Each structure stands twice: as structure tokens, then as C-alpha cells.
PASE-134347 format. One line per field, with one value per residue (C-alpha): residue number from 1; x, y, z. Coordinates in Angstrom, 3 decimals. Layout:
N
num	[NUM|...]
X	[X|...]
Y	[Y|...]
Z	[Z|...]
END
This chain:
124
num	[1|2|3|4|5|6|7|8|9|10|11|12|13|14|15|16|17|18|19|20|21|22|23|24|25|26|27|28|29|30|31|32|33|34|35|36|37|38|39|40|41|42|43|44|45|46|47|48|49|50|51|52|53|54|55|56|57|58|59|60|61|62|63|64|65|66|67|68|69|70|71|72|73|74|75|76|77|78|79|80|81|82|83|84|85|86|87|88|89|90|91|92|93|94|95|96|97|98|99|100|101|102|103|104|105|106|107|108|109|110|111|112|113|114|115|116|117|118|119|120|121|122|123|124]
X	[15.467|14.169|11.415|11.459|8.658|6.435|5.585|2.157|1.122|2.670|0.554|-2.526|-1.877|-1.423|-4.673|-6.708|-9.103|-9.010|-10.574|-11.637|-10.369|-7.380|-8.297|-5.912|-6.102|-5.502|-5.650|-4.740|-6.183|-9.599|-9.607|-12.613|-12.367|-13.380|-10.375|-7.999|-9.114|-8.212|-5.041|-1.634|0.545|4.161|7.164|10.611|13.550|17.036|19.385|23.027|21.907|19.000|15.624|13.053|9.462|6.979|3.323|0.234|-3.300|-4.921|-3.779|-4.107|-4.894|-7.882|-7.434|-9.141|-11.164|-10.052|-13.276|-14.690|-16.981|-14.587|-10.825|-7.657|-6.872|-3.342|-0.666|1.768|4.639|6.651|10.057|9.643|8.712|10.007|7.509|8.772|6.187|2.671|1.606|-1.864|-4.037|-7.029|-9.598|-8.100|-4.632|-3.111|-2.504|1.170|3.970|7.677|9.606|13.345|14.421|17.947|17.883|16.457|16.097|12.664|9.191|7.743|4.132|2.078|-1.368|-3.877|-7.008|-10.138|-12.616|-15.525|-14.061|-11.484|-7.866|-6.153|-2.741|-0.116|3.216|6.433]
Y	[6.477|6.341|8.505|9.939|8.696|11.071|9.111|10.652|9.812|6.343|5.489|6.955|4.857|1.719|2.402|3.225|0.471|-0.859|1.862|5.453|6.748|6.147|6.622|7.886|9.441|13.174|13.662|10.611|12.177|12.629|9.269|6.975|3.286|2.547|4.531|3.053|-0.496|-0.085|2.023|0.379|0.588|1.029|0.237|1.053|-0.951|0.304|-2.353|-2.125|-2.674|-0.217|-0.598|-3.278|-2.091|-4.052|-3.529|-4.572|-3.321|-1.247|1.466|2.027|-1.642|-1.769|-4.674|-5.635|-8.883|-11.572|-13.424|-14.785|-11.762|-9.001|-9.067|-7.279|-8.811|-7.447|-5.080|-3.404|-1.020|1.529|3.059|6.361|5.341|1.781|-0.990|-3.161|-5.888|-7.067|-9.724|-11.283|-12.683|-14.939|-15.466|-16.226|-15.053|-12.193|-9.226|-8.639|-7.942|-7.157|-5.369|-4.677|-1.259|-0.840|2.942|5.151|8.597|8.111|8.290|4.859|4.384|1.385|0.524|-2.102|-3.244|-4.107|-6.062|-4.021|-0.609|0.037|1.141|2.571|4.232|5.408|7.152|7.535]
Z	[-26.523|-22.949|-21.613|-18.121|-15.890|-13.971|-10.818|-10.207|-13.779|-13.505|-10.457|-12.163|-15.269|-13.177|-11.337|-14.448|-15.291|-11.736|-9.648|-10.002|-6.678|-4.411|-0.738|1.915|5.371|5.388|9.177|11.264|14.425|12.778|10.961|11.305|12.209|8.601|7.295|9.882|8.987|5.299|5.331|4.910|8.009|6.904|9.093|7.719|9.076|8.238|6.827|5.774|2.159|2.242|3.923|4.652|4.284|6.429|5.564|7.476|6.933|9.628|11.990|15.730|16.368|14.009|11.602|8.380|8.116|5.670|4.878|1.621|1.435|2.566|2.193|1.166|-2.232|-2.637|-1.375|-3.756|-3.122|-5.074|-4.390|-6.168|-9.701|-9.328|-8.489|-5.623|-6.112|-5.409|-2.926|-3.165|-0.372|0.012|2.753|6.174|5.054|7.028|4.718|5.552|3.102|3.161|0.437|0.267|-0.940|-2.254|-2.250|0.437|-1.154|-2.765|-1.310|-0.541|-1.617|-0.551|-1.865|-0.741|-2.537|-0.527|-2.641|-1.219|-0.438|-3.117|-3.237|-0.141|-0.055|2.423|1.834|3.802]
END
């Protein structure tokens, strides 16, 4: 017997034990540099087989540092309820990830973990 998966609960369950709060920007026009620096920037490229999701960290030209003391540790993506993968980063590595999506009817959710400022999320 298979259970149906409630996506909101699935993401909550995945995040439990890691962080208490998932941060996101509600109003991009009112966002602070701090929020812009941590939020995943998602670019969707249409392919014949589906979509390519390109993710960098930071919006409006504001980038996140990648030092020993302050860095994005990982980026992970979901296609609806389906995990697309997680890519990890170290100091001096550019936090950039690409994920292929075979179907295009689900909401794409991308999360990034800053070692100092927690979990940040964006959706398309």
C-alpha cells in the first residue's frame, strides 16, 4: 500500500531537526540586502525533455560570501513532492547548482542552507 504525500508536510518533515524556520522573501521590492544575499535565484530553461533549473544564491546582484566562517553549505531542489537532489559546497566554491526536471506541471522549490543564517527558500 502506498501513501499519498502532502508536499507541505514532506518539506516540514525534511527540515525538522535541521532548522526551526524556513526564510523567504515576501515582497521582493521591500527586501533587504541581507534577504537578497541568502535567497536562491532560480532560472528555468525550457528543454525538449522538460526543464533545466539553474540556481545561484543572491538576487539583484548581491552575492553570498563563501568563506570558512560564512558560507552556503548546500542547495537542494524539489519538483512538487519529488526531491531533485542536493549539492554541497565548501569555502571558496561558488554556490551554483543545476537540476533537470522531467515534468513541468509542479511547483519548483529550492532551498539553501547558510551556516550562520539558516534555511532560505524560493519557489517558481
